[in-house]
Structure formats: C-alpha cells, structure tokens
C-alpha positions as CSV (number, residue, x, y, z in Angstrom):
1,M,56.5,91.7,-10.2
2,R,54.7,90.0,-13.1
3,P,53.8,92.2,-16.0
4,R,50.1,93.2,-16.3
5,P,47.9,94.2,-19.3
6,W,47.8,98.0,-19.7
7,S,44.0,97.8,-19.6
8,V,44.1,96.3,-16.1
9,L,46.6,98.8,-14.8
10,L,44.5,101.7,-16.2
11,W,41.3,100.2,-14.7
12,V,43.0,99.9,-11.2
13,L,44.3,103.5,-11.6
14,L,40.9,104.9,-12.5
15,L,39.1,103.2,-9.7
16,S,41.7,104.1,-7.0
17,T,40.9,107.4,-5.2
18,A,44.3,109.0,-4.5
19,A,43.0,112.4,-3.4
20,M,41.8,111.3,0.0
21,A,42.9,111.7,3.6
22,R,44.0,108.1,4.0
23,E,47.6,107.1,3.1
24,A,47.6,104.7,0.2
25,R,49.9,101.7,0.9
26,Q,51.6,99.5,-1.7
27,G,53.8,96.5,-1.3
28,T,52.6,95.2,2.1
29,V,52.9,91.4,2.5
30,L,50.1,89.6,4.3
31,V,51.3,86.4,6.0
32,A,48.6,83.8,5.8
33,G,47.9,80.1,5.6
34,H,48.9,78.7,9.0
35,P,46.3,76.3,10.2
36,G,44.1,77.8,13.0
37,A,45.7,81.2,12.7
38,A,43.7,84.4,12.5
39,P,43.0,85.6,8.9
40,P,45.3,88.3,7.6
41,V,43.9,91.8,7.6
42,L,43.4,93.8,4.5
43,Y,42.8,97.6,4.8
44,V,40.0,98.7,2.4
45,A,38.0,101.8,1.7
46,A,34.9,102.8,-0.2
47,R,35.3,102.9,-4.0
48,V,39.1,102.3,-3.7
49,S,40.4,99.3,-5.6
50,T,42.8,97.0,-3.8
51,L,45.0,94.7,-6.0
52,V,45.7,91.4,-4.1
53,D,48.5,89.3,-5.5
54,F,48.7,85.7,-4.2
55,E,52.0,83.9,-3.9
56,G,51.4,80.1,-4.2
57,L,47.7,80.3,-5.2
58,L,46.6,80.0,-8.8
59,E,43.2,81.1,-10.1
60,P,42.0,82.8,-6.9
61,R,38.2,83.1,-6.9
62,V,35.6,84.5,-4.5
63,A,32.0,83.1,-4.5
64,L,30.1,86.2,-3.3
65,T,27.0,85.7,-1.2
66,P,24.1,88.0,-1.9
67,E,25.0,90.0,1.2
68,L,28.6,90.3,0.2
69,G,27.7,91.2,-3.4
70,E,25.8,94.2,-2.2
71,R,28.8,95.5,-0.3
72,L,31.8,94.9,-2.6
73,A,32.9,93.9,-6.0
74,V,35.7,91.3,-6.6
75,L,37.3,91.0,-10.0
76,P,39.8,88.2,-11.0
77,V,42.9,89.7,-12.7
78,G,45.3,87.3,-14.4
79,A,46.2,83.9,-13.0
80,R,47.2,85.0,-9.4
81,S,45.4,88.2,-8.5
82,L,42.1,89.8,-7.5
83,V,40.8,93.3,-7.3
84,V,38.6,94.1,-4.3
85,V,36.4,97.3,-4.3
86,P,34.0,98.0,-1.4
87,V,30.9,100.0,-2.2
88,R,31.2,101.8,1.2
89,D,33.4,101.9,4.2
90,L,33.0,99.2,6.8
91,A,31.8,100.3,10.2
92,R,34.3,101.1,13.0
93,G,35.4,97.8,14.5
94,E,33.7,95.7,11.8
95,R,35.5,92.8,10.0
96,M,34.2,91.4,6.8
97,L,35.5,87.9,6.1
98,L,36.3,87.1,2.4
99,P,36.9,83.4,1.6
100,V,39.2,82.9,-1.4
101,T,39.7,79.5,-3.1
102,G,42.1,78.4,-5.7
103,R,44.7,75.7,-6.4
104,T,48.4,75.2,-5.7
105,E,51.1,74.8,-8.4
106,A,50.7,71.0,-7.9
107,G,46.9,71.3,-8.7
108,E,45.7,70.8,-5.1
109,P,42.8,72.9,-3.9
110,R,43.7,75.6,-1.5
111,A,41.7,78.2,0.5
112,V,42.5,81.3,2.5
113,T,40.3,83.8,4.2
114,L,41.0,87.6,4.3
115,A,39.6,89.9,7.0
116,L,38.6,93.2,5.5
117,V,38.8,96.3,7.7
118,T,38.4,100.0,7.1
119,R,40.9,102.3,8.8
120,E,40.7,106.1,9.0
121,D,44.4,106.7,8.4
122,E,45.5,104.2,5.6
123,V,44.2,101.9,2.9
124,D,45.9,99.1,0.9
125,V,46.0,99.7,-2.8
126,Q,48.3,96.7,-3.5
127,V,49.3,93.8,-1.3
128,Q,50.9,90.3,-1.7
129,V,49.4,87.4,0.2
130,S,52.1,84.9,1.2
131,L,50.7,81.5,2.0
132,G,52.5,79.4,4.6
133,T,52.2,75.6,4.9
134,R,52.6,75.4,8.7
135,E,53.5,77.3,11.8
136,P,57.0,78.9,11.9
137,R,59.4,76.1,12.5
138,V,61.3,75.5,15.7
139,L,65.0,76.1,15.2
140,E,67.3,73.0,15.4
141,A,71.0,72.5,15.1
142,S,72.1,73.4,11.5
143,A,72.4,70.4,9.2
144,E,75.8,69.9,7.6
145,G,74.2,70.3,4.2
146,G,73.0,73.8,5.0
147,V,76.4,74.8,6.3
148,G,78.0,73.3,3.2
149,T,75.7,75.4,0.9
150,V,76.6,78.6,2.6
151,A,80.3,77.7,2.8
152,G,80.2,76.9,-1.0
153,M,78.7,80.3,-1.7
154,L,81.4,82.0,0.4
155,L,84.2,80.1,-1.4
156,A,82.7,80.9,-4.8
157,S,82.7,84.6,-3.9
158,H,86.5,84.5,-3.3
159,E,87.3,83.0,-6.7
160,P,89.7,85.2,-8.7
161,G,87.7,87.8,-10.7
162,A,84.5,87.2,-8.8
163,S,82.7,90.1,-7.1
164,P,82.0,89.7,-3.4
165,G,79.0,87.4,-3.2
166,L,78.2,87.6,0.5
167,S,78.5,90.3,3.1
168,L,77.0,89.9,6.6
169,V,76.4,93.1,8.7
170,M,75.6,92.8,12.4
171,P,74.2,96.2,13.6
172,A,75.5,97.4,16.9
173,E,73.5,96.3,20.0
174,G,70.7,98.7,20.6
175,L,71.3,100.7,17.4
176,M,68.1,99.4,15.6
177,R,65.6,98.5,18.3
178,T,62.0,99.3,18.8
179,Q,59.3,98.4,21.3
180,A,55.5,98.2,21.3
181,G,54.1,97.3,24.8
182,E,55.9,94.1,26.0
183,V,57.0,93.2,22.4
184,E,60.5,94.3,21.3
185,G,61.9,94.2,17.8
186,R,65.6,94.3,16.9
187,L,67.4,94.3,13.6
188,E,69.6,91.2,14.0
189,S,71.6,91.0,10.8
190,V,71.6,91.9,7.1
191,L,73.1,89.4,4.7
192,Q,73.9,91.0,1.3
193,M,74.5,88.8,-1.8
194,D,75.4,89.8,-5.3
195,R,72.8,91.3,-7.6
196,G,71.3,93.4,-4.8
197,R,69.7,90.5,-2.9
198,L,69.4,91.2,0.9
199,F,68.2,88.9,3.7
200,V,67.1,91.1,6.7
201,T,66.6,89.2,9.9
202,V,64.6,90.8,12.8
203,T,64.3,89.3,16.2
204,V,61.0,89.7,18.1
205,R,61.0,88.9,21.8
206,F,58.8,89.5,24.8
207,T,60.3,91.6,27.6
208,T,57.7,90.1,30.0
209,R,55.3,87.2,30.0
210,P,52.9,88.1,27.2
211,L,49.2,88.5,27.9
212,R,48.5,87.3,24.4
213,P,50.8,86.0,21.6
214,W,52.2,88.2,18.9
215,R,51.9,86.8,15.3
216,L,53.3,88.5,12.2
217,G,50.4,89.4,10.0
218,R,51.7,92.2,7.8
219,A,55.2,93.1,6.7
220,R,56.6,96.1,4.8
221,V,60.1,97.0,3.7
222,E,60.7,100.4,2.1
223,A,63.9,101.7,0.4
224,G,64.8,105.3,0.9
225,C,67.7,107.8,1.3
226,W,68.1,107.9,-2.5
227,K,71.0,109.5,-4.2
228,E,68.3,111.6,-6.0
229,R,67.1,113.3,-2.9
230,A,63.6,114.2,-4.3
231,R,62.7,110.6,-4.7
232,A,60.1,109.1,-2.3
233,D,60.4,105.9,-0.4
234,V,59.6,102.8,-2.4
235,A,57.9,99.6,-1.0
236,L,59.8,96.5,-2.0
237,P,58.5,93.0,-2.8
238,V,59.3,90.7,0.2
239,V,59.5,87.0,0.8
240,V,59.1,86.2,4.6
241,T,60.5,83.2,6.4
242,S,59.8,82.8,10.1
243,A,61.1,80.6,12.9
244,I,60.7,80.3,16.7
245,S,63.4,79.6,19.2
246,G,61.5,79.5,22.5
247,P,58.3,80.7,24.0
248,R,59.4,84.4,24.0
249,V,61.6,84.7,20.9
250,Q,60.8,84.5,17.2
251,R,62.8,85.5,14.2
252,H,61.7,86.7,10.7
253,T,63.9,86.9,7.7
254,L,62.7,89.2,4.9
255,A,64.3,88.6,1.5
256,I,64.3,91.6,-0.9
257,R,66.1,93.0,-3.9
258,L,67.6,96.4,-3.2
259,P,67.1,99.0,-5.9
260,E,70.1,100.8,-7.2
261,G,70.6,104.2,-5.5
262,A,68.9,103.3,-2.2
263,G,70.8,104.2,1.0
264,C,68.6,103.0,3.8
265,L,65.8,100.6,4.7
266,S,62.6,101.0,6.9
267,L,60.8,97.9,8.2
268,T,57.3,97.6,9.6
269,L,56.1,94.4,11.2
270,E,52.4,94.3,12.2
271,E,50.2,91.9,14.2
272,D,46.5,91.8,14.0
273,G,46.4,94.4,16.8
274,P,48.0,97.5,18.2
275,R,51.6,96.2,18.7
276,T,53.3,97.4,15.5
277,L,57.1,97.4,15.3
278,H,58.8,100.1,13.2
279,L,62.5,100.1,12.4
280,Q,63.2,103.3,10.5
281,D,65.9,104.4,8.1
282,W,68.7,101.8,8.8
283,R,71.7,103.1,6.8
284,L,73.1,100.5,4.5
285,P,76.9,100.1,4.6
286,P,78.8,101.6,1.7
C-alpha cells in the first residue's frame, strides 16, 4: 500500500461513519476494464467516504455533471486515488454510473466506469480497482519458457543454504468447496513462495448450463486465525489473474502477501448479482 499524507488519512477517517448498521469493508478488489463488460460495482452510503485506489490508472479524475454534483462529492487524492462521498443513499435498485478518466503508465488515455450502489448490509470504505486489458485468456499448452522459469525457481530453492522457495498445496477434493445456484467454486491450489507470497487458485464451474454468465467483479481475501486470538480478520491487497478453459470453467489466481502470524484464509468472489462464492477459514499448512 502506498503511503498517504496524514492529513488525507485524517480527512477520510473523520468523514467515514463507523457507528452505523452497515459493515464497513476494506481491501475489496474491483475487477474492471474488459471491453463490453458491465462496470464494477462500488457499495456506497450517505456521508461515508470511500477511498478508491486505481491500479494501472494515473491521475484519475471525474467530471461531475450538475446532477451528479448535487448527489455526491469526488476528491482526487494523490496520483492514483479518489475519495467518493454521496450526499444521501441511493434508492433501492438504483445504479449511479461514475465515469473516471486518466492515463496509463505509458501516457495513453484510459477510462473506466464505476457503478455506485447502496446496500443495507455493507459499504466499501476502501477498494482497489484492477484494470484489465482484455477478457480472461483461453488457456493453451504451456510454453517451454514458462516451464523453464518455474523449474529455475524450484532449482534455486534447493541450493545449499537456501530456504524453501516454493511449496504447492493441493487441498483434498471437496474440502474447500462452495456453491451459489448453478455456480460452484473450489479452492484448486495454493502456491507458497518465500517472503510470504501466496498464489491462491480458485476454479469456478457451472454444474448445469448457465442461464446467464458469471463474471468476477469483486474479490476479497482475508487473513485470520491469528496467533494473537483477539486479533480481527484483515483484508489483504490482491492481484487477480483470470483464465477460461471452456464454456463452463474459469480459474482465478489471487496473489497476496501473507502477514506473519496468520493461520487461515477466507476468500469471497462476487459477480454483479446474487451468486457470491465464499470459501471460509482455509487452514494454512504449518
């Protein structure tokens, strides 16, 4: 996470209304940027500030129309972030589209639209928007170069004096599985590298022919089961990579850094709809 000026952090803290019935969410990743895809959904609430960090978009800006300006405030924060504060809750079922423009690292113009929604049970107070460049790729046979890279990392981890660099865990069949309607999610594997880096792969498949597609729109990974038992679960920064391997199967790899002392992970994968997949409290191997 990039450091922020104390004045900005204090401003966000003062504007955020913690003592409310909604659960305040931090660390959710919004998956955006695929051409023709629905805009990612941001959960907002009246007079609650939501900090939106953009990955791959510099100088994000919003040109508020008079109508939007009466309903919310948007403040640029640093080089990659915005703070969004609605004046009042959106009506039930209402979506407010918020066009955001900026530029890429290469200086090319880039735009993304966020869909603002008010929910009764939760609100985002901090999210990261991950911009994709295309639809999830179709898996092909592994290139020799990719195999060589992984093999080299394995060899390096076995050098005398080197700590284990890679550890692949394959959870038992059915151990970490969840279902929402005709959509099933399963924890496929966890690849652990040195310095606490984890690559968590989840397979999403349709048990029957889907009435409508399922597209990953929001992802959360939380660390828990701390050695200090009183410590609450912590949402972790996530980098999402997706692939499809057929009309009914897709895979998503979530790259995280595991904090010291965490003993389990919980994953939440959401579409823009009711079919949310929860994988709760997967115990990390010792």
